[in-house]
N, C-alpha and C positions, 0 to 999 in steps of 0.2 A: 222191533220190526225190521224186516229186511225186504229188499227188492231182489227177486230172482229173475234174471233175464237170460233166455236161451236163444241163441242164433242157430237155427236148424234148417235142414233141407225142406223144401216146399212139400214134398210127398209125405213127410212125416207129421204134418200138422193135424190132419184128421185123426190119425192114430193117437197122437198125444191128447187131443181134445176128448176123445172117447175114454181114454184111460183116466184122465183127470175127472171126468163126469162120474165115473164108476168107482174110483178108488180113493179119492181125496176130497175133503171138505174145503174147497176153495171158493171164495165169494166173487171172484172175477178174474179176468185176465185181459191183457191188451195185446193185440196181434197187429204187426206192421210188416208190409213188404219191404225188404231192404236189398241192397246190393253190396257185395263185399268180396274180398280176396284174402287168402291166407296161404297155407302150404300148398294148396292146389295150383296156385299161380295161373289161374284161368284155364281155358280150354280152347282147343283148336277147332275151328269150323271152316268149311269151304263155302264161299259165296261167289257164284259165277266163275268158278275155276280158280279163284284166288284164295290163299290161305289167310284166314283172319283169326287172330288170337284175342279172345275176349278175356279181359283180366278181372272184370267185376261180374260176379255170378249172382243170380237171383237166389235169395234166401228168405227166411221168415224169422222175425223177432217176436218172441212170446214173453211177456212180462207178467209177473205176479207180485203183489205186495202181500206179505205173509207175517203172521206172528212167528217169533223166533222158534217156537217149538214145532212148526210145520215145515220149516226150510228143508231139513234132511229128507223128509218123506217126498217132497215135491222134486228135489234134486234126483233122488233115487228113481222116481217114476220117469223123469225126463231121460235119464241114462238108460233105463230099461227099454223105453219105447223108441228112442232115437239113435242108439248106438249102432255103429257098423264098423267094419274093418277098412272102409274106404276113406281116403283123404277127403276133407271137406264136409265131414259129418256135422261139425258145429262146435260151439263153445257155450259154457254156462258162466255167467257173471253173478256175483252176489254183492249187493251194496247195502250199507246201513241206511235206514230211514229214520229221520229225527221225528217227524210228525205226520199224521194223516188227519185231514179235516174234511168232513162231508159238508159240502156247500149248502145243500138244502136244509139240513137240520142244525148245522154248526157243531155236530158231535165231533169229538177228536179222539185220537188214540185207538185202542182196540174196538171201541164202540163204532168208530167210523169204518172199520173193516167189515163189519157184519152186514 
């Protein structure tokens, strides 16, 4: 099992959700509002005539816990829906998951993912 976490632009979330619903058999996802900075190094804004540099920009973190055989398909879908030529498009992280346990039924492993 793997955890796939994508940090993406906020405006891409609904597009990604629609694509996931129609193209991949995923049993759930977790979405969090996050702040971060990378190569963008923030953005310049003007507030009351003063230049303000915002270094932490709003992004969305989307996480999936998947069977190993589903990882590449989900990564491909994230790339297809969220990729752009602009800096600050996002990143995808893949982590190994040792165990999953459903609290309600105490099922574990793949049975807990269903």
